[in-house]
C-alpha positions as CSV (number, residue, x, y, z in Angstrom):
1,M,0.0,0.0,0.0
2,T,1.3,3.5,-0.8
3,A,1.2,6.1,1.9
4,G,2.0,9.8,1.6
5,Y,2.2,12.8,3.8
6,G,-0.1,15.9,3.7
7,S,0.9,19.6,3.7
8,A,3.5,20.9,5.8
9,D,1.2,22.3,8.4
10,T,1.3,21.7,12.0
11,G,-1.3,19.8,13.8
12,P,-1.8,18.0,16.9
13,A,0.3,14.9,17.4
14,G,-1.5,11.7,17.5
15,P,-1.2,8.2,16.5
16,G,-2.8,8.9,13.2
17,D,-0.5,11.7,12.4
18,G,2.5,9.7,12.3
19,G,3.5,10.4,15.8
20,F,4.8,14.0,15.4
21,P,4.7,16.2,18.4
22,P,2.3,19.0,18.5
23,G,3.4,22.2,16.8
24,T,5.9,20.4,14.7
25,A,5.8,21.2,11.1
26,R,5.4,18.3,8.8
27,P,8.3,17.7,6.5
28,G,8.1,18.3,2.9
29,P,7.1,15.8,0.4
30,L,9.0,12.5,0.7
31,P,9.4,9.7,-1.8
32,P,6.7,7.2,-1.6
33,R,7.3,4.1,0.7
34,I,6.0,0.7,-0.1
35,E,5.1,-1.6,2.7
36,P,3.9,-5.2,2.3
37,A,0.3,-5.5,3.3
38,A,-0.4,-7.9,6.1
39,P,-1.7,-11.1,4.8
40,A,-5.3,-11.7,5.3
41,Y,-6.3,-14.8,7.2
42,L,-8.0,-17.3,5.1
43,P,-9.6,-20.3,6.7
44,P,-8.4,-23.7,5.7
45,G,-10.1,-25.0,2.6
46,A,-10.9,-21.5,1.3
47,P,-10.3,-21.0,-2.4
48,G,-6.7,-20.4,-3.1
49,Q,-5.7,-21.7,0.4
50,P,-3.9,-25.1,0.6
51,S,-5.2,-27.5,3.2
52,P,-2.8,-28.2,6.0
53,A,-1.2,-31.7,6.0
54,R,-2.5,-33.9,8.8
55,P,-1.2,-37.2,9.9
56,A,-2.9,-40.3,8.7
57,W,-4.3,-40.9,12.2
58,S,-4.3,-38.8,15.3
59,P,-5.7,-39.8,18.6
60,P,-8.7,-38.0,19.9
61,A,-7.8,-35.0,22.0
62,Q,-9.2,-36.1,25.3
63,P,-8.3,-34.5,28.5
64,G,-5.4,-36.4,30.2
65,Q,-4.1,-37.8,26.9
66,W,-1.2,-36.7,24.9
67,G,-2.1,-34.0,22.3
68,A,-5.0,-32.7,24.3
69,A,-4.7,-29.3,26.0
70,P,-5.2,-29.4,29.7
71,A,-8.5,-28.1,30.9
72,N,-7.0,-25.3,32.8
73,A,-4.3,-24.4,30.3
74,P,-4.0,-20.8,29.3
75,A,-5.1,-19.7,25.9
76,P,-2.4,-19.6,23.3
77,A,-0.9,-16.2,22.6
78,A,-2.0,-14.6,19.4
79,T,0.5,-14.5,16.6
80,P,1.5,-11.0,15.8
81,A,0.5,-9.9,12.4
82,A,3.3,-9.5,10.0
83,G,4.0,-6.1,8.8
84,G,3.3,-3.8,11.7
85,W,1.2,-2.8,14.7
86,R,-2.4,-1.8,15.0
87,Q,-3.7,1.6,15.9
88,G,-3.0,2.3,19.6
89,G,0.3,0.4,19.7
90,A,-1.3,-3.0,20.4
91,P,0.1,-5.8,18.3
92,S,-2.3,-7.2,15.9
93,T,-3.1,-10.8,16.7
94,I,-4.2,-13.1,14.0
95,P,-4.1,-16.9,14.0
96,G,-1.1,-18.3,12.2
97,P,-1.3,-21.1,9.7
98,S,-0.1,-23.7,12.2
99,T,-3.0,-22.9,14.6
100,P,-6.2,-22.8,12.6
101,P,-9.3,-21.8,14.4
102,G,-11.1,-24.6,16.2
103,N,-7.9,-26.8,16.5
104,P,-6.0,-25.9,19.7
105,P,-2.3,-26.3,19.6
106,G,-0.8,-29.5,21.1
107,P,2.3,-29.9,23.2
108,A,5.7,-29.8,21.6
109,W,7.4,-33.1,20.5
110,P,8.7,-34.9,22.4
111,P,6.5,-34.2,25.5
112,A,8.1,-32.3,28.3
113,S,7.8,-35.3,30.6
114,G,10.1,-37.3,28.4
115,S,7.8,-40.2,28.0
116,V,5.1,-41.1,25.4
117,P,1.9,-42.9,26.4
118,S,2.0,-46.5,25.3
119,G,0.1,-47.2,22.1
120,V,0.1,-43.6,20.9
121,A,2.2,-42.5,18.0
122,A,3.4,-38.9,17.6
123,P,2.5,-37.2,14.4
124,G,4.9,-38.2,11.7
125,H,6.5,-40.9,13.9
126,P,5.9,-44.6,14.2
127,Q,4.5,-46.1,17.3
128,G,7.4,-46.7,19.8
129,P,7.8,-49.0,22.9
130,G,6.3,-48.3,26.2
131,P,8.1,-46.7,29.2
132,G,11.3,-48.5,30.1
133,Q,11.0,-51.0,27.2
134,P,13.7,-51.5,24.6
135,Y,13.0,-50.7,21.0
136,P,12.0,-54.0,19.4
137,A,14.3,-55.6,16.8
138,P,13.0,-56.2,13.3
139,A,10.8,-59.2,13.2
140,T,12.7,-60.8,10.3
141,R,16.0,-60.8,12.2
142,G,14.5,-62.2,15.4
143,R,12.8,-65.0,13.4
144,G,16.1,-65.9,11.7
145,L,17.9,-66.2,15.0
146,T,15.2,-68.4,16.4
147,V,15.4,-70.7,13.5
148,A,19.2,-70.9,13.7
149,A,19.0,-71.7,17.4
150,L,16.4,-74.5,16.8
151,V,18.6,-76.0,14.0
152,L,21.7,-75.9,16.2
153,A,19.8,-77.5,19.1
154,G,18.6,-80.2,16.7
155,L,22.1,-80.9,15.5
156,L,23.4,-81.1,19.0
157,A,20.6,-83.5,19.9
158,V,21.5,-85.7,16.9
159,V,25.2,-85.7,17.7
160,T,24.5,-86.5,21.4
161,G,22.2,-89.4,20.4
162,V,24.8,-90.8,18.0
163,Q,27.5,-90.6,20.6
164,A,25.3,-92.2,23.3
165,Y,24.5,-95.1,20.9
166,Q,28.2,-95.6,20.0
167,I,29.1,-95.6,23.7
168,N,26.4,-98.1,24.5
169,R,27.7,-100.4,21.7
170,L,31.2,-100.1,22.9
171,S,30.2,-100.9,26.4
172,N,28.3,-104.0,25.2
173,R,31.3,-105.0,23.2
174,L,33.7,-104.5,26.1
175,G,31.4,-106.5,28.3
176,D,31.3,-109.4,25.8
177,T,35.1,-109.2,25.4
178,D,35.6,-109.3,29.2
179,S,33.3,-112.3,29.4
180,K,35.2,-114.1,26.6
181,V,38.6,-113.2,28.2
182,A,37.4,-114.5,31.6
183,A,36.1,-117.7,30.0
184,G,39.4,-118.1,28.1
185,Q,41.4,-117.6,31.2
186,A,39.3,-120.1,33.1
187,A,39.8,-122.6,30.3
188,D,43.5,-121.9,30.2
189,S,43.8,-122.4,33.9
190,T,42.0,-125.7,33.7
191,R,44.1,-126.8,30.8
192,L,47.3,-125.7,32.7
193,D,46.3,-127.6,35.8
194,G,45.7,-130.7,33.6
195,L,49.2,-130.2,32.0
196,E,50.8,-129.9,35.4
197,S,49.2,-133.0,36.6
198,R,50.2,-134.9,33.5
199,A,53.8,-133.5,33.8
200,G,54.0,-134.7,37.4
201,A,52.8,-138.2,36.4
202,L,55.3,-138.3,33.6
203,E,58.1,-137.2,35.9
204,K,57.1,-140.1,38.3
205,Q,57.1,-142.5,35.4
206,A,60.4,-141.2,34.2
207,G,61.8,-141.5,37.6
208,A,60.5,-145.0,37.9
209,A,61.9,-145.9,34.5
210,F,65.2,-147.6,34.6
211,N,68.0,-145.4,33.3
212,P,71.5,-147.1,33.7
213,E,73.3,-144.0,32.4
214,A,71.8,-141.7,35.0
215,V,72.4,-144.2,37.7
216,A,76.0,-144.7,36.7
217,S,76.6,-140.9,36.5
218,A,75.3,-140.4,40.0
219,V,77.1,-143.4,41.6
220,L,80.6,-143.4,40.0
221,P,82.1,-140.5,42.0
222,S,81.5,-142.5,45.2
223,V,83.0,-145.8,44.1
224,F,86.8,-146.6,44.3
225,R,89.2,-149.4,43.5
226,V,90.7,-150.6,46.8
227,R,94.2,-152.1,47.0
228,A,95.0,-154.2,50.1
229,G,98.5,-155.6,49.8
230,N,98.5,-157.8,46.7
231,S,94.7,-158.0,46.5
232,T,92.4,-155.6,44.7
233,G,88.7,-155.1,44.9
234,T,86.0,-152.4,45.1
235,A,84.8,-150.1,47.9
236,F,82.1,-147.3,48.0
237,A,81.2,-144.4,50.3
238,I,78.0,-144.9,52.3
239,G,75.9,-142.8,54.7
240,K,76.7,-139.6,56.4
241,P,80.2,-138.3,57.1
242,A,82.2,-140.0,59.9
243,A,81.9,-138.7,63.4
244,G,85.6,-137.5,63.5
245,G,85.4,-136.2,59.9
246,G,86.2,-138.1,56.8
247,T,84.1,-140.8,55.0
248,N,82.8,-144.3,55.8
249,L,83.1,-147.0,53.2
250,F,82.0,-150.7,52.7
251,T,83.9,-153.5,51.0
252,N,84.1,-157.3,51.3
253,Y,86.0,-159.0,54.1
254,H,87.7,-161.4,51.7
255,V,89.3,-158.3,49.9
256,V,91.2,-157.2,53.1
257,D,91.5,-160.7,54.8
258,A,95.3,-161.0,54.2
259,L,96.1,-157.7,55.8
260,W,93.6,-158.1,58.6
261,Q,95.2,-161.5,59.5
262,T,98.6,-160.0,59.6
263,G,97.5,-157.1,61.8
264,E,97.9,-154.5,59.2
265,R,95.0,-151.9,58.8
266,E,96.0,-149.6,56.0
267,V,94.7,-149.9,52.5
268,F,94.5,-147.4,49.6
269,L,91.6,-146.0,47.6
270,E,92.4,-145.4,44.0
271,R,90.5,-143.4,41.4
272,T,92.0,-142.5,38.1
273,D,95.3,-140.9,39.0
274,Q,94.4,-140.2,42.6
275,R,95.2,-142.3,45.7
276,F,93.7,-141.9,49.2
277,P,94.8,-143.9,52.3
278,A,92.1,-145.6,54.3
279,T,91.9,-147.7,57.5
280,I,90.2,-151.0,58.2
281,V,87.9,-150.3,61.2
282,R,85.9,-153.5,61.6
283,V,85.1,-156.7,59.8
284,D,82.2,-159.2,59.7
285,E,83.6,-162.6,58.5
286,A,80.2,-164.3,58.6
287,N,78.5,-161.9,56.2
288,D,81.8,-161.0,54.3
289,V,81.6,-157.3,55.1
290,A,84.4,-154.9,56.1
291,H,84.1,-151.3,57.3
292,L,86.7,-148.8,56.0
293,R,87.3,-145.1,56.9
294,T,89.2,-142.3,55.1
295,N,90.0,-138.7,55.9
296,G,88.9,-137.6,52.5
297,K,85.4,-136.2,52.1
298,F,83.2,-138.0,49.5
299,T,79.5,-138.2,48.9
300,G,78.0,-141.2,50.5
301,L,75.4,-143.3,48.7
302,V,72.0,-143.9,50.2
303,A,70.8,-147.4,51.3
304,A,67.5,-148.6,49.9
305,P,64.9,-148.8,52.7
306,A,63.0,-151.8,51.3
307,A,64.2,-155.2,50.3
308,V,64.6,-156.0,46.6
309,K,62.1,-158.0,44.5
310,S,62.6,-160.5,41.8
311,G,62.7,-158.9,38.4
312,Q,63.9,-155.5,39.7
313,Q,66.5,-153.9,37.4
314,I,69.9,-153.2,38.9
315,V,73.3,-151.7,38.0
316,V,76.6,-153.2,39.3
317,V,79.6,-150.8,39.5
318,G,83.1,-152.1,40.3
319,A,86.7,-152.7,39.1
320,P,86.7,-156.2,37.6
321,L,90.3,-157.4,37.1
322,G,91.4,-154.0,38.2
323,L,89.4,-152.1,35.6
324,E,87.9,-149.3,37.6
325,D,84.5,-147.6,36.9
326,S,83.1,-150.7,35.1
327,V,79.3,-150.8,34.9
328,T,77.1,-153.8,34.2
329,T,73.3,-154.2,34.3
330,G,70.8,-157.0,35.0
331,V,67.8,-157.9,37.1
332,V,67.3,-159.4,40.5
333,S,66.9,-163.1,40.0
334,A,65.9,-164.0,43.5
335,F,66.2,-163.0,47.1
336,R,67.7,-166.0,49.0
337,Q,67.0,-166.4,52.7
338,A,69.7,-167.4,55.1
339,G,70.4,-171.1,55.5
340,G,73.2,-173.5,56.4
341,G,74.9,-171.0,58.8
342,E,75.1,-168.3,56.1
343,G,73.1,-165.0,55.9
344,P,70.6,-164.0,53.2
345,V,71.9,-163.2,49.7
346,I,70.6,-161.4,46.6
347,Q,70.9,-163.4,43.3
348,F,71.2,-161.3,40.1
349,D,72.2,-161.9,36.5
350,A,74.5,-158.9,35.9
351,P,78.0,-160.1,34.8
352,I,80.7,-159.7,37.5
353,N,84.3,-160.9,37.7
354,P,87.1,-160.9,40.3
355,G,87.6,-157.3,41.2
356,N,83.9,-156.5,41.5
357,S,83.9,-157.8,45.1
358,G,82.8,-155.1,47.5
359,G,81.1,-153.0,44.7
360,P,77.6,-151.5,45.1
361,V,74.4,-153.1,43.6
362,I,72.1,-150.1,42.7
363,N,68.4,-150.0,41.9
364,G,66.7,-147.6,39.4
365,S,66.3,-145.0,42.2
366,K,70.1,-144.7,42.7
367,Q,69.9,-146.5,46.0
368,V,72.2,-149.3,47.2
369,V,70.4,-152.6,47.6
370,G,73.4,-154.9,48.2
371,I,77.2,-155.5,48.1
372,A,78.5,-157.7,45.3
373,T,80.4,-160.5,46.9
374,A,80.9,-163.5,44.5
375,K,79.9,-165.3,41.4
376,A,79.0,-169.0,40.9
377,R,81.9,-171.1,39.7
378,N,81.6,-172.8,36.3
379,A,78.3,-170.9,35.7
380,E,77.3,-167.7,33.9
381,G,74.7,-165.2,35.0
382,I,74.7,-166.1,38.6
383,G,76.0,-163.3,40.9
384,L,75.6,-163.0,44.6
385,A,75.3,-159.9,46.9
386,V,75.0,-159.2,50.6
387,P,71.8,-157.3,51.3
388,I,72.6,-153.7,52.4
389,K,70.3,-154.0,55.4
390,V,72.6,-156.7,56.8
391,A,75.7,-154.4,56.5
392,C,73.9,-151.3,57.9
393,D,72.5,-153.2,60.9
394,G,75.9,-154.7,61.7
395,F,78.0,-151.5,61.5
396,K,75.4,-148.6,62.1
397,I,77.0,-146.3,59.6
398,C,74.3,-146.0,56.9
């Protein structure tokens, strides 16, 4: 709008006179001044006035709810009109575009209290969580995590089941193996016991079996050739060591008879290249036995506790014709009882010759059963021996 000034007269000052004090002359003509006219208020929906944008949905403005003005709230201040002041200096108040008539202004976003009522969405904003609640994650992401967790749990369950099945199978197999091992050990133990029993029986049979070689090997170290003056014969160690030390021996009386009659008592025991002196201690002329003793220490043979039986196998060791360490074998032909003033004798068929007199007759158990004493003249296979019991009972050295 164009405004101008009147004549340069004076007039009373007033608001309509431009505010000049009274008695002041108006200035001369001035260039015109253009001021923008205050926009006229047009209600919403009027021709040429755009409708204000509203949210798709807004909650009803009820007292006590967000967006509703409190019942005792003061009236909103009028918006000053753009472009100047009204007459009288009061600002012109016209509703602004943001506060159309009939629609009271709502509170600023976010509310001053800092919380939003649950279930109410602010204009232009999506509905948020309630007080103290986290903002929810997207539905798709949560569903994917749930599915992944379920799949992982299923896999773990399958793996656990497979492992449990395998452990069960292994336990069953171990139990079967333990049972088989126990049964095998029991069978082996039974078999071993049977083998030990059979081995013991075989040992007894082997011991009972006649083995001339084993008998000769055990006996020969205790048998000597005895030299008494011009006579030779055989002597063997018997029993435990002598009381004063040394070794006791047996031979035939007729081997040392010549020396004994002359009063001499010393004889010699010969073995290979060794020679040991011995003494005639006692003689038994009736049974043809003589007791010798030497200071040398030799292993004495053991006398058999039982009498011989016919058919029993024997070994005869001696020095026939001076040939020491001679061994012959045979069987017991008979056990002859005493008769005609003579003692009992053992008849055997093992070959003997002069020089065997006084030698031991040994059974299969390496025990002395008799003392070889003579052979039948003009006959073969008939040898005689003094039972060892007779000699042991007479001299008490066995």
